[in-house]
N, C-alpha and C positions, 0 to 999 in steps of 0.2 A: 526574517529567517527563511520564509518560504521562497523568497527571491533567490536565495543561495541554493535551494534544493531543486528548483525547476531547471531543467535543461532547456535553454532557449532555442536550441536547434531541433527540438522535437515538439510537435503540436500537443496541446493539452486537451485532446478530445477522445481519449480512450473511454469507452462507455463501460462503467462498472458500478456495482452496488455493494456496499459494505454493511454488514449487520452482525450482531447488535452493536449499537454505538449510542451510549457508553457500553463497554464490555467488562467482563470480570476476568475471564481466563483465555478465551479464544474468540476469533472472529471468522466470518465466512465472507469470501469475496466471490461474487458471480459477475460474469461478463455478459453484456447484452449483444455484443458483436462476436463473431467467430474469431477465436484466437488461433493464429496460424504459426506462431513461433514461440520461443521461450519467453517466460514471464520473469522479469527482474523485479523483486520485491525488496523495498527498503523501508525501515522505520527509523524516524529521527526524533530526538527529544526537541523541546522548544528552543534550545540553544543551537540547533542545527547539527548536533552530533549524531552520527549513525549508531543506533543501538541494536539493530537487527538487519540482516541482509541474507537473501537466499534466492537462488534461481530455480524455477520450476519449469517442467516441460509444458507445452501447450495444453490447456484444459479450459473448460468453461466455468469451473468452480474450484476454489481453493479453501481449505479449512486450515486456519493458522492458529497454532498453540502459542500464546504470548503470556502465559501465566508467570513466567520468570521476570517479566518487566515490572518495575515498581508502579504503584498507583500514581498516575499523573496524566497529562495530556501528551499526545504524540502526533506526528505527521506521517502519514502513510504515503509512499510513492510507489506506483506500479508502472512499469514500462513494458509494453508488448505491441506488436504490429506497428512498430515505429511511431507509437503514440504514448502519451503518459497520462496518468491519473493521480491527482493529489487530493488527500482527504485528511482532515483533522480528526483524531480519535481521542476518546477519553476512557482511560482505564479506571475503574472504581473498585 
């Protein structure tokens, strides 16, 4: 599934931290490198279906409210600075 989510034309070296994980209603994403362009955020279920998508202006920290999502595992994809970040999330 992750192979279908990764954009092979973009390096997988965006530096970010996601917490808490597992999460209940929201997560915070912080970037350890300076973000200079828009941030594309996508959340996929484990079948590869996109369940959430949003574009944010450049920032060093995002607070995401994901309480509407059902309890299960997800894959988070962030794209910024022509790089991407992939992380498995668990909603409990």
